C-alpha positions in Angstrom: -19.4 -10.4 21.4 -17.4 -11.5 18.1 -18.5 -9.4 15.3 -19.5 -12.2 12.6 -15.6 -12.4 10.1 -15.7 -12.9 6.7 -15.1 -16.4 5.0 -11.2 -17.7 4.9 -11.9 -17.3 0.7 -12.8 -14.0 1.0 -10.4 -13.2 3.4 -7.3 -14.8 1.3 -8.8 -13.3 -1.9 -8.7 -10.0 -0.1 -5.5 -9.4 1.0 -4.1 -11.4 -2.4 -5.8 -8.6 -4.2 -4.2 -5.7 -1.8 -0.8 -7.1 -2.4 -1.2 -7.6 -6.1 -2.5 -3.7 -6.4 -0.1 -2.0 -4.2 2.6 -3.7 -6.3 0.8 -3.0 -9.4 0.5 0.7 -8.2 4.4 1.2 -7.4 5.4 -0.8 -10.3 3.3 2.1 -12.6 3.9 4.4 -10.9 8.2 4.3 -11.0 8.6 2.4 -14.4 7.2 5.9 -15.9 10.5 7.5 -15.0 12.5 5.1 -16.0 14.7 5.6 -19.0 14.0 3.8 -22.3 16.0 0.7 -22.7 15.5 -3.4 -21.1 15.2 -2.4 -17.6 11.8 -0.4 -18.8 10.8 -2.2 -21.3 11.1 -5.1 -18.2 9.2 -3.1 -15.7 6.8 -2.3 -18.7 6.5 -6.2 -19.2 5.9 -7.1 -15.9 3.2 -4.1 -14.9 1.2 -5.7 -18.0 1.5 -9.4 -16.2 0.3 -8.4 -13.3 -2.2 -6.1 -14.7 -3.7 -9.2 -16.5 -3.5 -11.5 -13.3 -5.4 -8.4 -11.1 -8.3 -8.8 -14.0 -8.7 -12.3 -13.6 -8.4 -12.1 -9.8 -11.5 -9.7 -10.4 -13.3 -12.2 -11.9 -12.8 -14.5 -8.8 -13.5 -12.0 -6.6 -16.3 -11.8 -7.1 -17.3 -14.7 -8.2 -16.2 -15.8 -4.7 -18.6 -12.5 -3.2 -21.9 -13.2 -5.6 -21.9 -16.6 -3.8 -20.7 -16.4 -0.5 -22.7 -13.2 1.6 -21.3 -10.7 3.3 -21.3 -11.1 7.0 -23.7 -8.0 8.2 -21.6 -5.9 11.8 -24.5 -5.1 13.8 -21.7 -2.5 15.3 -22.0 0.0 12.1 -25.9 1.7 12.1 -27.5 1.3 8.7 -26.3 4.8 7.1 -22.5 3.3 8.0 -23.7 0.4 6.1 -25.1 2.3 3.2 -21.7 3.9 2.1 -20.0 0.7 2.4 -21.9 -0.1 0.0 -21.3 1.8 -2.2 -17.5 2.7 -1.1 -17.1 -1.5 -2.1 -18.8 -1.5 -5.3 -17.3 1.6 -6.1 -14.0 -0.3 -5.6 -14.7 -3.5 -7.4 -16.0 -1.4 -10.1 -12.9 0.5 -10.0 -10.5 -2.7 -9.9 -12.7 -4.0 -13.1 -11.9 -0.8 -15.1 -8.9 -0.2 -14.3 -7.1 -3.0 -15.3 -9.4 -3.0 -18.4 -8.7 0.6 -19.7 -4.6 -1.0 -19.6 -5.3 -3.7 -20.8 -7.8 -2.2 -24.4 -4.4 0.2 -24.4 -2.3 -2.2 -24.7 -4.7 -3.8 -27.6 -4.0 -1.1 -29.5 -0.4 -0.5 -29.9 1.8 -2.5 -32.3 3.8 -4.2 -30.2 2.3 -8.1 -29.4 0.2 -8.5 -25.9 2.3 -11.0 -23.4 1.6 -12.3 -20.0 4.3 -13.6 -18.0 6.4 -14.4 -21.9 3.1 -16.2 -23.1 1.1 -14.3 -25.9 -2.7 -13.5 -25.1 -5.0 -12.4 -28.3 -5.6 -8.7 -27.8 -8.9 -6.4 -28.1 -7.9 -4.5 -30.8 -5.7 -4.0 -34.2 -2.8 -1.0 -33.7 -4.9 2.6 -33.1 -2.9 5.7 -31.6 -6.1 7.4 -31.0 -7.2 4.5 -29.2 -4.0 3.7 -27.7 -4.1 7.4 -25.9 -7.8 7.2 -25.7 -7.6 4.3 -23.2 -4.2 4.8 -21.8 -5.9 8.1 -20.3 -8.8 6.3 -18.9 -6.0 3.9 -17.3 -4.7 6.8 -16.2 -7.4 8.6 -14.7 -8.6 5.0 -13.2 -5.5 4.4 -11.5 -5.7 8.0 -9.8 -8.9 7.4 -9.0 -8.4 4.1 -7.6 -5.5 5.5 -5.5 -8.7 7.5 -4.0 -10.8 5.1 -3.6 -8.2 2.9 -1.7 -7.5 5.8 0.7 -10.2 6.5 1.6 -11.7 2.7 2.4 -8.1 2.4 5.1 -9.0 6.1 6.1 -12.3 4.7 6.7 -11.1 1.4 9.1 -8.5 3.8 10.9 -11.7 5.1 12.0 -13.7 2.8 12.4 -10.5 1.4 14.7 -10.5 4.7 16.7 -14.6 4.5 17.3 -14.4 1.4 18.7 -15.8 -0.7 16.3 -12.8 -2.5 15.0 -14.1 -3.7 11.7 -10.6 -5.0 10.1 -10.4 -7.6 12.9 -13.4 -9.2 10.6 -11.5 -9.5 7.4 -7.5 -10.1 8.9 -6.2 -14.3 9.1 -6.8 -16.3 12.3 -9.3 -15.8 14.8 -9.2 -11.9 15.6 -9.9 -10.4 19.2 -12.9 -9.9 20.8 -14.9 -6.7 21.0 
């Protein structure tokens, strides 16, 4: 019996968002070790631009999710469904709050806000205290997001080991019968 699959839009948005988030995490973890200068400034600028893109993609993904039903996998128990629902809600919350806190942190600096070189409005004004507050929130949310992503991947691996390959529902293409 083939388990119900996610629709093509959900699959495309999931993997696009995953690639973007992994790029942001990698860039965010490495850019802070760069010495001050052009390379570090370029990395920070790219990180901010990709972060705004992630925030916009989140909005698109949320709208898609609200208008396209999630297929129920009858191979999972009600408890597993409940845990998956809670995990996905937490993941979505972090996918919203993490880039939003980064945007807010940048909004309270004296520097203009740019996305791929284009100026965008800031939500605030130069304020070191608010910049630090939102910067700390961004850091805490990022580490929490990484932990939840590890748990998300671990759950996929656990399901695979238990003979319930849930990943096939989110892979492009038809996926194997199981």
